[in-house]
C-alpha positions as CSV (number, residue, x, y, z in Angstrom):
1,M,-4.3,14.9,3.9
2,G,-6.1,18.1,4.6
3,A,-8.6,17.5,1.7
4,L,-9.4,14.0,3.1
5,K,-9.9,15.4,6.6
6,K,-12.3,18.0,5.2
7,Q,-14.3,15.2,3.7
8,G,-14.6,13.5,7.1
9,I,-12.2,10.8,6.3
10,A,-10.5,9.8,9.6
11,K,-8.0,7.1,8.5
12,V,-6.0,6.3,5.4
13,A,-4.3,2.9,4.6
14,L,-1.6,2.3,1.9
15,L,-0.3,-0.8,0.3
16,I,3.4,-0.5,-0.5
17,F,5.7,-3.4,-1.7
18,S,8.2,-4.4,1.0
19,D,11.1,-4.0,-1.3
20,N,10.2,-0.4,-2.2
21,G,12.6,1.2,0.2
22,S,12.2,4.8,-1.1
23,G,8.4,4.5,-1.1
24,N,8.3,3.1,2.4
25,T,10.7,5.8,3.6
26,F,8.6,8.5,1.9
27,W,5.4,7.4,3.6
28,E,7.1,6.9,7.0
29,N,8.4,10.4,6.7
30,H,4.8,11.6,6.3
31,G,3.6,9.9,9.5
32,F,2.4,6.5,8.2
33,T,3.4,3.6,10.4
34,K,3.9,-0.1,9.6
35,R,1.3,-2.4,11.1
36,S,2.5,-5.7,12.5
37,D,-1.0,-7.0,13.2
38,I,-2.1,-7.4,9.5
39,T,-1.1,-9.9,6.8
40,Y,-2.2,-9.0,3.3
41,R,-3.1,-11.9,1.1
42,N,-4.5,-12.2,-2.5
43,K,-5.4,-14.8,-5.0
44,V,-5.6,-14.6,-8.8
45,I,-9.0,-16.1,-9.8
46,S,-8.9,-15.2,-13.5
47,D,-6.7,-16.1,-16.5
48,A,-6.6,-12.4,-17.5
49,E,-3.2,-11.0,-17.9
50,M,-1.8,-9.4,-14.7
51,V,-1.0,-5.7,-15.1
52,R,2.2,-6.2,-13.1
53,N,4.0,-9.4,-12.3
54,R,6.5,-8.9,-9.5
55,E,8.3,-12.1,-10.4
56,E,9.5,-10.8,-13.7
57,K,11.8,-8.3,-12.1
């Protein structure tokens, strides 16, 4: 975070899958908070193969 601060970056946002308990805990332990005012949405607009398909778990 210090390097980002030195570059004048004032705020950082992360995207973490909801079911990634250890990842969410890690970032919470580093001061990141969950925002309840944002809903993240996306839409596939290409037939290109997806790098990661969460439904294949």
